[in-house]
C-alpha positions in Angstrom: 19.9 -36.7 144.0 19.9 -40.1 145.5 18.0 -42.2 143.0 17.8 -45.3 145.3 16.4 -43.2 148.2 13.9 -41.6 146.0 12.7 -45.0 144.8 12.6 -46.1 148.4 10.2 -43.3 149.4 8.2 -43.5 146.1 5.5 -45.9 147.4 4.4 -43.2 149.8 4.3 -40.6 147.0 2.5 -43.2 144.8 -0.1 -43.8 147.5 -0.8 -40.1 148.1 -1.2 -39.4 144.3 -3.3 -42.5 143.9 -5.7 -41.9 146.8 -6.0 -38.1 146.7 -5.9 -38.0 142.9 -8.6 -40.5 142.5 -10.8 -38.8 145.1 -10.3 -35.4 143.6 -11.1 -36.6 140.1 -14.4 -38.2 141.2 -15.1 -35.5 143.8 -15.9 -38.0 146.6 -13.4 -39.7 148.9 -16.0 -42.4 149.8 -15.7 -43.8 146.3 -12.0 -44.6 146.8 -11.7 -47.3 149.4 -8.5 -47.0 151.4 -8.0 -50.8 151.2 -7.9 -50.6 147.4 -5.3 -47.8 147.5 -3.2 -49.7 150.0 -3.3 -52.9 148.0 -2.3 -51.3 144.7 0.5 -49.3 146.5 1.7 -52.5 148.2 2.0 -54.2 144.8 4.0 -51.2 143.5 6.3 -51.2 146.6 7.1 -54.8 146.2 7.7 -54.4 142.5 10.2 -51.6 142.9 12.2 -53.5 145.6 15.4 -54.6 144.0 18.0 -57.2 145.0 15.5 -59.8 146.3 13.4 -62.5 144.8 9.7 -62.0 144.8 9.1 -64.4 147.7 11.7 -62.5 149.8 10.2 -59.2 148.9 6.9 -60.4 150.2 8.6 -61.7 153.3 9.9 -58.1 154.0 6.3 -56.9 153.7 5.1 -59.8 155.9 7.7 -59.1 158.7 6.4 -55.5 158.9 2.8 -56.7 159.2 3.8 -59.4 161.7 5.6 -57.2 164.2 4.6 -57.8 167.8 3.2 -54.3 168.3 1.0 -54.7 165.2 -0.4 -58.0 166.2 -1.1 -56.7 169.7 -2.9 -53.8 168.2 -5.0 -56.2 166.2 -5.8 -58.2 169.3 -6.8 -54.9 170.9 -9.1 -53.9 168.1 -10.8 -57.3 168.0 -11.4 -57.2 171.8 -12.7 -53.7 171.4 -15.1 -54.8 168.7 -16.4 -57.7 170.8 -16.8 -55.5 173.9 -18.8 -52.9 171.9 -21.0 -55.5 170.3 -21.7 -57.3 173.6 -22.3 -54.0 175.5 -24.7 -53.0 172.8 -26.5 -56.3 172.9 -27.0 -56.3 176.7 -28.0 -52.6 176.8 -24.9 -51.2 178.5 -24.3 -48.5 175.9 -27.9 -47.3 175.9 -28.0 -47.2 179.7 -24.7 -45.2 179.9 -26.1 -42.6 177.4 -29.4 -42.4 179.3 -27.6 -41.6 182.5 -25.4 -39.0 180.8 -28.4 -37.3 179.3 -30.2 -37.5 182.6 -27.6 -35.4 184.3 -25.9 -33.4 181.6 -27.7 -30.8 179.5 -27.6 -31.3 175.8 -25.5 -28.1 175.1 -22.7 -29.6 177.2 -22.5 -33.0 175.4 -19.5 -32.1 173.2 -17.6 -30.6 176.1 -18.4 -33.5 178.4 -17.3 -36.1 175.8 -14.1 -34.2 175.1 -13.3 -33.8 178.8 -13.9 -37.5 179.5 -11.6 -38.5 176.7 -8.9 -36.1 177.8 -8.9 -37.4 181.4 -9.1 -41.1 180.3 -6.3 -41.0 177.8 -4.1 -38.9 180.0 -4.6 -41.3 182.9 -4.0 -44.5 180.8 -1.4 -43.2 178.4 -3.3 -44.9 175.6 -5.0 -42.9 172.9 -6.4 -46.0 171.2 -7.7 -47.3 174.5 -9.6 -44.2 175.1 -11.1 -44.3 171.6 -12.4 -47.8 171.9 -13.9 -47.1 175.3 -15.7 -44.0 174.3 -16.7 -44.5 170.7 -19.8 -46.6 171.4 -21.1 -44.0 173.8 -20.4 -41.2 171.3 -22.3 -43.1 168.6 -25.4 -43.4 170.8 -25.1 -39.8 171.7 -25.1 -38.8 168.1 -28.2 -41.0 167.4 -30.1 -39.5 170.3 -29.2 -35.9 169.6 -29.4 -36.1 165.9 -25.7 -34.9 165.7 -23.1 -35.4 163.1 -21.3 -38.7 163.4 -18.1 -37.2 162.0 -18.1 -34.5 164.7 -18.7 -36.8 167.6 -16.0 -39.2 166.3 -13.6 -36.3 165.9 -14.2 -35.2 169.5 -13.3 -38.6 170.8 -10.2 -38.9 168.7 -9.1 -35.3 169.5 -9.5 -35.9 173.3 -7.5 -39.1 172.9 -4.7 -37.1 171.3 -4.8 -34.5 174.0 -4.3 -37.0 176.9 -1.9 -39.2 175.1 0.3 -36.3 174.2 0.5 -35.1 177.9 0.5 -38.4 179.7 3.5 -39.4 181.7 3.1 -43.1 180.9 2.5 -42.8 177.1 5.0 -44.8 175.1 5.7 -41.8 172.8 6.4 -39.5 175.7 8.8 -42.0 177.3 10.6 -42.6 174.0 10.8 -38.9 173.1 12.2 -37.9 176.5 14.6 -40.8 176.7 16.1 -40.2 173.3 16.6 -36.5 174.0 17.9 -36.9 177.6 15.3 -34.8 179.4 12.9 -35.4 182.3 9.3 -36.3 181.8 8.0 -33.4 183.9 10.1 -30.9 181.9 8.7 -32.2 178.6 5.2 -32.1 180.1 5.6 -28.4 181.0 6.8 -27.7 177.5 3.9 -29.5 176.0 1.5 -27.7 178.3 2.5 -24.4 176.9 1.6 -25.6 173.4 -1.8 -27.1 174.2 -3.4 -24.7 176.6 -4.6 -22.1 174.1 -5.7 -24.6 171.4 -7.6 -26.6 174.1 -9.4 -23.5 175.4 -10.3 -22.4 171.9 -11.7 -25.9 171.1 -13.7 -26.0 174.3 -15.3 -22.7 173.5 -16.0 -23.9 170.0 -17.7 -27.1 171.4 -19.8 -24.9 173.7 -20.9 -22.8 170.7 -21.7 -25.9 168.6 -23.4 -27.5 171.6 -25.9 -24.6 171.8 -27.2 -25.7 168.4 -28.3 -29.1 169.7 -32.0 -29.1 170.0 -34.1 -30.5 172.9 -33.2 -34.0 173.8 -35.6 -36.3 175.5 -34.3 -36.9 179.1 -34.7 -40.5 180.3 -36.6 -40.4 183.6 -35.6 -43.8 184.9 -32.1 -44.8 183.7 -31.1 -48.5 184.2 -28.1 -47.9 186.5 -27.2 -51.5 186.9 -26.6 -51.9 183.2 -23.6 -49.6 183.2 -21.5 -51.9 185.3 -19.3 -53.1 182.4 -18.5 -49.5 181.4 -17.9 -48.3 185.0 -15.5 -51.3 185.5 -13.8 -50.7 182.2 -13.2 -47.0 182.8 -12.1 -47.6 186.5 -9.6 -50.3 185.5 -8.2 -48.1 182.7 -7.7 -45.1 184.9 -6.0 -47.3 187.5 -3.5 -48.3 184.9 -4.6 -51.9 184.1 -3.5 -53.1 180.7 -6.0 -52.1 178.0 -6.4 -55.7 176.7 -7.1 -57.1 180.2 -9.5 -54.3 180.8 -11.5 -55.1 177.6 -11.5 -58.8 178.3 -12.9 -58.1 181.8 -15.5 -55.9 180.3 -16.6 -58.7 177.8 -16.9 -61.1 180.7 -19.0 -58.7 182.7 -21.3 -58.1 179.7 -21.7 -61.9 179.3 -22.5 -62.5 183.0 -24.9 -59.5 183.3 -26.5 -60.3 179.9 -27.3 -63.8 180.9 -28.7 -62.7 184.3 -30.9 -60.0 182.9 -32.0 -62.2 180.0 -30.6 -59.7 177.4 -29.3 -62.7 175.4 -28.8 -66.4 175.7 -25.7 -68.5 174.9 -26.2 -68.3 171.1 -27.0 -64.6 171.3 -23.7 -64.0 173.1 -21.8 -66.0 170.5 -23.5 -64.0 167.7 -22.5 -60.7 169.5 -18.9 -61.9 169.6 -18.9 -62.8 165.9 -20.5 -59.5 164.9 -17.8 -57.6 166.9 -15.0 -59.5 165.2 -16.4 -58.9 161.8 -16.9 -55.2 162.4 -13.2 -54.9 163.0 -12.2 -57.0 159.9 -11.7 -54.0 157.6 -9.6 -52.2 160.2 -7.4 -55.2 160.8 -6.7 -55.5 157.0 -5.7 -51.9 156.7 -3.4 -52.0 159.8 -1.6 -55.1 158.3 -1.2 -53.4 154.9 0.0 -50.1 156.4 2.6 -51.8 158.6 3.8 -54.0 155.7 4.1 -51.0 153.4 6.1 -49.1 156.0 8.5 -52.0 156.4 9.2 -52.1 152.6 9.8 -48.4 152.5 12.3 -48.7 155.4 14.0 -51.7 153.8 14.4 -49.7 150.5 16.1 -46.8 152.3 13.1 -44.4 152.1 13.3 -43.4 155.7 17.0 -42.7 155.6 16.6 -40.6 152.4 13.9 -38.5 154.1 16.3 -37.8 157.0 19.1 -36.7 154.6 16.9 -34.5 152.6 15.3 -32.7 155.6 18.6 -32.1 157.4 20.2 -30.4 154.4 18.2 -27.2 155.0 19.2 -26.7 158.6 21.2 -23.5 159.2 20.3 -22.5 162.8 18.2 -23.1 165.8 14.8 -22.2 164.3 15.4 -24.2 161.1 16.6 -27.1 163.3 13.3 -27.0 165.3 11.4 -26.8 162.0 13.4 -29.8 160.7 12.6 -31.8 163.8 8.8 -31.1 163.4 8.8 -31.7 159.7 11.0 -34.8 159.8 8.9 -36.4 162.6 5.7 -35.5 160.7 6.9 -37.1 157.4 8.0 -40.3 159.1 4.6 -40.5 160.8 3.0 -40.0 157.5 5.0 -42.8 156.0 4.6 -45.3 158.9 1.2 -44.2 160.2 2.6 -44.9 163.7 4.1 -42.1 165.8 6.0 -44.5 168.0 8.0 -45.9 165.1 8.6 -42.4 163.7 10.0 -41.1 167.0 12.3 -44.1 167.5 13.6 -43.7 163.9 14.3 -40.0 164.2 15.4 -39.9 167.8 19.2 -40.0 167.4 19.2 -37.6 164.4 17.1 -35.1 166.4 19.5 -35.3 169.4 22.5 -34.5 167.0 20.6 -31.5 165.5 19.7 -30.2 169.0 23.3 -30.4 170.3 24.7 -28.8 167.1 22.3 -25.9 166.8 21.4 -25.3 170.4 17.8 -26.6 170.6 16.6 -27.2 174.1 16.2 -31.0 174.5 12.9 -30.4 176.3 11.5 -28.6 173.2 13.0 -31.2 170.9 11.2 -34.0 172.7 8.0 -31.9 172.8 8.2 -31.1 169.1 8.7 -34.8 168.2 5.8 -36.0 170.3 3.4 -33.2 169.4 4.1 -33.2 165.6 3.8 -36.9 165.3 0.5 -36.8 167.2 -0.9 -34.0 165.0 -0.2 -35.9 161.8 -1.5 -39.2 163.3 -4.9 -37.5 163.8 -5.1 -35.9 160.4 -4.2 -38.8 158.0 -7.1 -41.1 156.9 -5.2 -44.3 157.5 -4.0 -43.8 161.1 -5.1 -46.4 163.7 -7.0 -43.7 165.6 -9.0 -42.4 162.7 -9.6 -46.0 161.4 -10.8 -47.2 164.8 -13.3 -44.3 165.1 -14.5 -45.0 161.5 -14.8 -48.7 162.2 -17.3 -48.0 165.0 -19.4 -45.5 163.1 -19.3 -47.1 159.7 -18.5 -43.7 158.0 -15.5 -42.9 155.8 -12.4 -41.6 157.6 -12.5 -38.5 155.4 -15.8 -37.6 157.1 -14.1 -37.3 160.4 -10.9 -35.4 159.5 -12.7 -32.0 158.7 -13.9 -31.9 162.3 -10.4 -32.4 163.8 -10.3 -28.9 165.1 -7.9 -29.5 168.0 -5.0 -31.0 166.0 -5.4 -28.2 163.5 -5.2 -25.6 166.1 -2.3 -27.4 167.8 -0.4 -27.4 164.5 -0.8 -23.6 164.3 0.5 -23.4 167.8 3.6 -25.5 167.0 4.4 -23.3 164.0 4.1 -20.1 166.1 6.3 -21.6 168.8 9.0 -22.3 166.2 8.8 -18.9 164.5 8.5 -16.7 167.5 9.8 -18.9 170.3 12.8 -17.7 172.3 15.9 -19.7 172.9 15.8 -21.7 176.1 18.5 -23.8 177.6 18.2 -26.9 179.9 20.9 -29.3 180.8 20.3 -32.8 179.3 20.4 -35.9 181.5 23.2 -38.1 180.2 
């Protein structure tokens, strides 16, 4: 056994044992803050890194946390927090929910929210963009209907996964298809086969759960003019405008309309901005720690060791497909980012596909789908953390309601075990 590789991946094992073990011992995940588990694990990861002085070990950690993609994500979260706070202060969130309740019966709330998220994330190619746009509305719906915050949050995150996984412009889709040499439309068709049945089942489930929602007071005179920031935000997102630009535009509209309607003055607006930033503080710290930890694991050879271990058990096409799904899932578990996981494993997957006769379309589909499933089921992913940041609940209160990723995971296993061999020429 490669002792160095095992030490490299040990911080991830340490984190799982520390977080899950502590939660199981006390019987309550809420008593074990994620940030505490990440800090202790980060100290351990830096301690087991060899061949560098302490300042240089910390620099490796810092380079991971300071990557351009990470910093952009932080900007996105801060802008989302400010928009949500300003929209709440000027009444846009309440007005949006009032209009939805005015036209949509309570029993269709879950299906309506899921459908909106699927369309938005598929059109934008951004799961996180869909989450930050819809979470404030979902929270208000939960308040009005007396619903479960974890369930409403899970619906938004699940819908974001559905659209992001099928979108033609999602970064994970582009990377997966490029690395395997297949066309976007072919990978889309392969994905569609996987998601149709799980999506239909979850829609039926949401309809069944929606029937349990009691009578909801229907607003008689919704304030239509107050939804302008949300209408603009959703329109710009669907038209493909950059998510950050969309959020900044929404903030500006909230400010202008808030001043005109007298919802807040200058100091009220500044307070709303401050509150929005502070609400995202916990999420920002976690993203920085997770990214830094992933960089240390990669520096110590943990990712390379995982690849070697997983590929040892491949003997044929089906085991190669299983290896692709497991390997991508494990790397997503380690990095908490599906994009990095797919980039890391892309070349290895292509070699496996060529050697064991795996259809490149299916290889790309398995990479993208498996990474998305794991991303929605781990408590420290950006999607789950973003939803939890808006609601103020623990991430572990959302995961039990992630029905769609669970069903999709079953579909992936079935497709590997019972799937027939297909052949498609790769684009060189």
